[in-house]
C-alpha positions in Angstrom: 37.5 -4.4 60.7 38.0 -5.4 64.5 37.9 -8.8 66.0 36.3 -9.7 69.5 37.9 -12.9 70.8 38.6 -14.2 74.2 42.1 -15.9 74.5 42.9 -18.0 77.3 46.6 -18.6 78.3 48.0 -21.0 80.6 51.4 -20.1 81.9 53.4 -23.2 83.6 55.3 -22.2 86.4 58.1 -24.6 87.2 59.0 -25.3 90.7 62.3 -26.7 90.2 61.1 -30.1 90.1 59.1 -32.0 87.5 55.9 -30.4 89.0 54.2 -27.3 87.3 51.3 -25.2 88.0 49.1 -23.7 85.1 48.0 -20.1 85.6 45.0 -19.2 83.4 44.9 -15.9 81.9 41.9 -14.4 80.0 42.8 -11.9 77.0 40.2 -10.0 75.1 41.5 -7.7 72.8 39.4 -4.7 71.5 40.8 -4.9 67.8 43.6 -6.0 65.6 47.0 -5.1 67.0 50.3 -6.1 68.9 49.6 -6.3 72.6 52.3 -6.6 75.4 52.0 -7.2 79.2 53.9 -8.4 82.2 52.9 -11.0 84.7 54.9 -10.5 87.9 54.5 -13.4 90.6 56.2 -13.2 93.8 56.5 -14.8 97.0 58.7 -14.6 100.2 61.6 -16.5 98.6 61.1 -15.7 94.7 60.1 -13.2 92.0 59.1 -14.3 88.6 58.3 -12.0 85.6 56.7 -13.3 82.4 56.6 -11.2 79.2 53.6 -12.0 77.1 53.1 -10.8 73.4 49.9 -11.4 71.5 49.4 -10.4 67.8 45.7 -10.2 66.9 44.9 -10.1 63.0 41.7 -9.2 61.6 39.4 -11.8 59.7 41.1 -13.3 56.6 38.8 -11.2 54.2 40.2 -9.5 51.2 38.5 -6.4 50.2 37.9 -5.6 46.5 38.2 -2.0 44.8 37.2 -1.2 41.3 38.4 1.6 39.1 36.6 3.1 36.1 38.3 6.0 34.2 39.1 7.1 30.5 42.6 6.1 29.3 45.2 9.0 30.4 42.8 10.3 33.2 43.8 9.4 36.8 41.5 8.4 39.6 42.3 8.1 43.4 40.7 6.2 46.0 41.7 7.0 49.5 41.8 4.0 51.8 41.1 4.9 55.5 43.5 3.3 58.2 42.4 3.8 61.7 44.7 3.1 64.7 43.1 2.2 68.0 46.3 0.6 69.5 48.7 2.2 72.0 51.5 2.7 69.6 52.3 4.4 66.2 52.1 2.3 63.1 54.0 2.1 60.2 52.7 0.3 57.1 54.6 -0.7 54.0 52.6 -1.1 50.7 53.2 -4.1 48.2 51.3 -3.0 45.2 50.8 -5.3 41.9 49.1 -4.3 38.5 49.9 -2.1 35.5 48.2 1.3 36.1 48.2 1.3 39.8 50.3 3.4 42.0 50.7 4.7 45.6 53.4 5.7 48.3 55.6 3.0 49.5 54.7 3.4 53.0 52.5 5.3 55.5 52.5 6.3 58.8 49.5 6.4 61.4 49.6 8.2 64.7 47.9 7.1 68.1 44.0 7.5 67.6 44.3 8.8 64.3 43.0 7.9 60.7 45.3 8.0 57.9 44.4 8.0 54.1 46.4 5.7 51.7 45.9 7.4 48.2 45.9 4.6 45.7 45.7 5.8 42.2 44.8 4.1 38.8 45.9 5.7 35.5 45.6 3.6 32.5 47.6 4.5 29.3 45.3 2.6 27.1 41.8 1.2 26.9 42.3 -2.2 29.2 41.2 -4.3 31.9 43.8 -4.7 34.6 43.8 -6.7 37.6 46.2 -6.0 40.7 46.7 -6.3 44.3 47.7 -4.0 47.2 49.1 -5.4 50.6 49.3 -2.9 53.4 51.9 -4.5 55.9 51.9 -3.4 59.5 55.5 -3.6 60.4 54.8 -2.4 64.0 51.7 -4.6 64.9 52.8 -7.5 62.3 49.4 -7.5 60.7 48.4 -7.1 56.9 45.4 -5.8 54.8 44.8 -7.1 51.4 42.8 -5.5 48.6 42.2 -7.1 45.3 42.1 -4.5 42.5 40.3 -4.0 39.3 41.0 -1.2 36.8 39.1 -0.6 33.6 40.3 1.9 31.1 37.8 3.2 28.8 37.9 5.2 25.6 40.2 8.4 26.1 38.9 11.8 26.2 40.2 14.6 23.8 43.5 15.5 24.5 42.8 19.1 23.8 40.3 21.3 22.1 41.8 23.6 19.5 40.3 26.6 17.5 42.3 27.5 14.5 41.6 30.7 12.6 42.0 30.3 8.8 41.8 32.1 5.5 39.5 30.6 2.6 41.8 29.1 0.2 44.8 29.5 2.0 46.9 27.0 3.9 47.3 27.4 7.7 49.8 25.4 9.7 49.1 24.3 13.2 51.5 22.4 15.4 50.1 19.5 17.9 52.0 18.1 20.6 51.6 14.3 20.8 52.5 12.4 23.8 53.8 8.9 24.5 53.2 7.6 27.8 54.1 4.1 27.7 57.8 2.4 27.6 57.5 1.4 24.2 58.3 3.2 20.9 54.9 4.0 19.3 53.8 4.8 15.8 50.6 6.5 15.6 48.2 6.2 12.5 46.6 9.8 12.1 43.1 10.1 10.8 40.4 12.8 10.7 36.9 13.3 9.7 37.8 16.9 8.2 38.5 16.9 4.5 40.0 20.2 4.6 43.1 19.3 6.9 46.3 17.1 5.9 49.6 16.0 7.2 51.8 12.9 7.6 49.7 9.8 7.9 51.9 8.3 10.6 53.8 9.8 13.4 56.6 7.8 15.7 57.1 8.8 19.2 59.8 7.4 21.6 59.0 6.4 25.3 58.1 8.9 27.5 58.4 11.6 24.8 56.5 14.5 23.3 56.9 15.4 19.6 55.3 18.1 17.5 52.9 17.3 14.5 52.3 19.7 11.7 48.7 19.9 10.7 47.7 21.9 7.4 44.3 23.3 7.3 42.9 24.7 3.8 39.2 25.5 4.0 37.4 25.9 0.5 34.6 28.2 1.9 33.8 30.5 4.9 32.2 28.8 8.1 32.9 27.2 11.1 33.8 23.6 11.1 34.3 20.8 13.8 35.9 17.7 13.6 38.3 15.2 15.4 41.9 14.4 14.6 42.9 11.0 16.0 46.4 9.4 16.7 45.9 5.7 17.0 48.9 3.2 17.9 48.8 -0.2 16.4 51.0 -3.3 16.2 54.0 -3.5 14.0 52.0 -5.4 11.1 49.2 -3.2 11.0 51.5 -0.2 11.0 53.7 -1.5 8.1 50.4 -2.3 6.1 48.8 1.1 6.7 52.2 2.8 6.0 52.6 1.1 2.5 48.8 1.9 1.5 48.9 5.5 2.2 50.3 7.0 -0.9 47.9 9.9 -1.5 49.6 13.3 -1.6 48.1 16.9 -1.2 50.3 20.1 -1.8 53.5 18.0 -2.0 52.8 16.1 1.5 51.4 12.9 2.6 47.6 13.1 3.3 46.3 11.1 6.2 43.4 8.8 5.7 40.1 10.3 6.7 37.7 8.7 9.5 34.7 9.3 7.5 33.7 10.3 4.0 31.0 12.5 5.4 31.5 16.1 4.6 32.5 18.2 7.8 29.6 19.8 9.7 29.2 23.5 9.2 27.9 24.7 12.7 27.8 28.5 11.7 28.5 30.6 8.6 30.6 34.0 8.8 28.9 37.1 7.9 29.3 38.3 4.4 
């Protein structure tokens, strides 16, 4: 946003006595920025140089940007910055709000339009408020953006196809990440009654650990289902851990998401 204002300056010229003369100056900036000029006054007896610096800010309006994305999925908004001044710009970024990220600074050349890449990547279902301030260290101006980030239900981490034999146990390793800065204990659940494994899994911050899944189909066919890893608070984790006492083939069986039978989407040929 550019401003269009007229600035009138009165320069007082001291004549060596108590008298002074005011020199009116009209200044109409084409846009925001820092403007420099010199005024040279000369006579047969004297020379005077006045250096004038004027910093013009845009209207004090804070823009708002809203992000909407599933958890663990990044979305990027490129913010255009146009430099119509007579010198190169350097902008420092001050960023607030969990899940928001971007480069600490950006340079904009003369007459160029640079893009500041602002990213939002939530690590859970959430509503996050933030703020971005782009400080123009060259021109002395700043732009403020209010941020709103909405993290929705995460998409599937992966799609896995497991080939199994009827009435035989097949082991499959799943890799479970922890993107947070806290140690998490996940509760494991599924809507497939033919699969089993440990009911809980603990993952350290910024770590990736394997989870062993057992698959034991009782008949032929193609079955589809979901395996979920859900992190809960400490009280819920302890309660769930004490209540899951069922065992299958010598190992703990995790609680199922539903009591419905898995969907048979296709039978193998006899």
